[in-house]
RODO-2510 file (C-alpha; in nm, 4 decimals, decimal comma):
residues 116
     n   res          X          Y          Z
     1     x    -1,0054     3,7653    -1,2344
     2     x    -0,9964     4,1353    -1,3012
     3     x    -0,5882     4,0718    -1,0827
     4     x    -0,5123     3,7956    -1,3098
     5     x    -0,5647     4,0464    -1,6582
     6     x    -0,3731     4,3234    -1,4547
     7     x    -0,1046     4,1144    -1,4004
     8     x    -0,0763     3,9647    -1,7280
     9     x    -0,1339     4,3229    -1,8953
    10     x     0,1725     4,5209    -1,6470
    11     x     0,4310     4,2232    -1,7332
    12     x     0,3522     4,2560    -2,1005
    13     x     0,3814     4,6239    -2,1388
    14     x     0,6822     4,6584    -1,8986
    15     x     0,8168     4,3716    -2,1035
    16     x     0,8026     4,5957    -2,4534
    17     x     0,8679     4,9226    -2,2813
    18     x     1,2036     4,7079    -2,1446
    19     x     1,2786     4,5625    -2,5510
    20     x     1,2445     4,9468    -2,6830
    21     x     1,3854     5,1718    -2,4748
    22     x     1,6225     4,9224    -2,2933
    23     x     1,7040     4,9086    -1,9197
    24     x     1,9292     5,1051    -1,7034
    25     x     2,1239     4,9347    -1,4425
    26     x     1,8004     4,7737    -1,2151
    27     x     2,0787     4,6552    -0,9581
    28     x     2,1302     5,0151    -0,8837
    29     x     1,7591     5,0561    -0,7172
    30     x     1,6686     4,9893    -0,3109
    31     x     1,3843     4,7432    -0,3632
    32     x     1,1944     4,8067    -0,0525
    33     x     0,9968     4,5387     0,1477
    34     x     0,6444     4,6301     0,0082
    35     x     0,8272     4,5269    -0,3610
    36     x     0,9681     4,2425    -0,2190
    37     x     0,6422     4,1183    -0,0891
    38     x     0,4914     4,1598    -0,4609
    39     x     0,7869     3,9746    -0,5749
    40     x     0,7003     3,6934    -0,3688
    41     x     0,3413     3,7332    -0,4404
    42     x     0,4462     3,7052    -0,8530
    43     x     0,6980     3,4288    -0,7873
    44     x     0,4102     3,2095    -0,5902
    45     x     0,1568     3,3173    -0,9142
    46     x     0,3726     3,2576    -1,1646
    47     x     0,4491     2,9175    -1,0315
    48     x     0,0788     2,8601    -0,9279
    49     x    -0,0762     2,9379    -1,2062
    50     x     0,1660     2,7370    -1,4915
    51     x     0,3674     3,0191    -1,6073
    52     x     0,6741     2,9743    -1,4189
    53     x     0,8270     2,6366    -1,4209
    54     x     0,8744     2,4580    -1,1409
    55     x     1,0427     2,1146    -1,0527
    56     x     0,7398     1,8831    -1,0334
    57     x     0,6685     2,0259    -1,3778
    58     x     0,3220     2,1616    -1,4365
    59     x     0,2448     2,1452    -1,7570
    60     x    -0,1145     2,3674    -1,7920
    61     x    -0,1773     2,6506    -1,7862
    62     x    -0,4163     2,7133    -1,4492
    63     x    -0,6460     2,9884    -1,3763
    64     x    -0,6469     3,0688    -1,0490
    65     x    -0,9594     3,2002    -0,8445
    66     x    -1,0187     3,5240    -0,6660
    67     x    -1,0037     3,3014    -0,3650
    68     x    -0,6905     3,1214    -0,4388
    69     x    -0,5603     3,5193    -0,5432
    70     x    -0,6717     3,6415    -0,2450
    71     x    -0,4824     3,3818    -0,0564
    72     x    -0,1182     3,4136    -0,1933
    73     x    -0,2126     3,8191    -0,1363
    74     x    -0,2747     3,7344     0,2270
    75     x     0,0951     3,5235     0,2326
    76     x     0,2887     3,7825     0,1389
    77     x     0,1025     3,9967     0,3720
    78     x    -0,0621     4,2169     0,0937
    79     x    -0,4542     4,3650     0,0247
    80     x    -0,5946     4,4160    -0,3112
    81     x    -0,5492     4,7709    -0,2244
    82     x    -0,1707     4,8069    -0,1397
    83     x    -0,1151     4,5602    -0,4202
    84     x    -0,2888     4,7807    -0,7066
    85     x    -0,1210     5,0806    -0,5032
    86     x     0,2327     4,9048    -0,5540
    87     x     0,1273     4,8921    -0,9327
    88     x     0,0446     5,1930    -0,9689
    89     x     0,4027     5,2763    -0,8760
    90     x     0,5733     5,0611    -1,1064
    91     x     0,3710     5,1835    -1,4195
    92     x     0,5579     5,5111    -1,2503
    93     x     0,8782     5,3588    -1,2747
    94     x     0,9513     5,0956    -1,5409
    95     x     1,2916     5,0693    -1,3951
    96     x     1,2137     4,9677    -1,0497
    97     x     0,9617     4,7491    -1,1800
    98     x     1,2648     4,5220    -1,3740
    99     x     1,3978     4,5362    -1,0930
   100     x     1,1213     4,3586    -0,8732
   101     x     1,0993     4,1190    -1,2221
   102     x     1,4641     4,0370    -1,1546
   103     x     1,4266     3,9453    -0,7839
   104     x     1,1068     3,7460    -0,8828
   105     x     1,3457     3,5719    -1,1568
   106     x     1,5685     3,4743    -0,8585
   107     x     1,2542     3,3931    -0,6424
   108     x     1,1671     3,1230    -0,8884
   109     x     1,5170     2,9875    -0,9292
   110     x     1,5501     2,9633    -0,5883
   111     x     1,1982     2,7709    -0,5512
   112     x     1,2579     2,5129    -0,8141
   113     x     1,6632     2,3878    -0,6563
   114     x     1,4329     2,3963    -0,3004
   115     x     1,2124     2,1418    -0,5103
   116     x     1,4516     1,9168    -0,6220
***
C-alpha cells in the first residue's frame, strides 16, 4: 500500500503547491512517452479506486491491492522503479506534474464518454 500513500501524498502536495504559487502555462511543457504512461496509469488508478467518477458510477472508495497496482503498472508498461523515477522527476518539476495531471483529467473525461 506504500504506492497508494505515495500517490495521494504527491497529488496533495503538488495541488497545494500550485494553489499557493500559481501555475505557469502547463501547455508549454512537452510531455514524453513516460509522462503519458504515468498519466494513463494514474487515470486508471483513480477510476478503479473510486476517486474519479465513471459512467457506471463507483460510489465507494476501494483500496487497490499491491497485485492490482502491479497489474495497472504493467498495463501501462511501467515498473515500480520506473514509476518511482518519474515521481522523483515530478517532485523536482511541479510544472511538469501539473501538465501530467491535466492529461489525466482529459483521459478521465474521455473514458467517461467512451463508457456512456
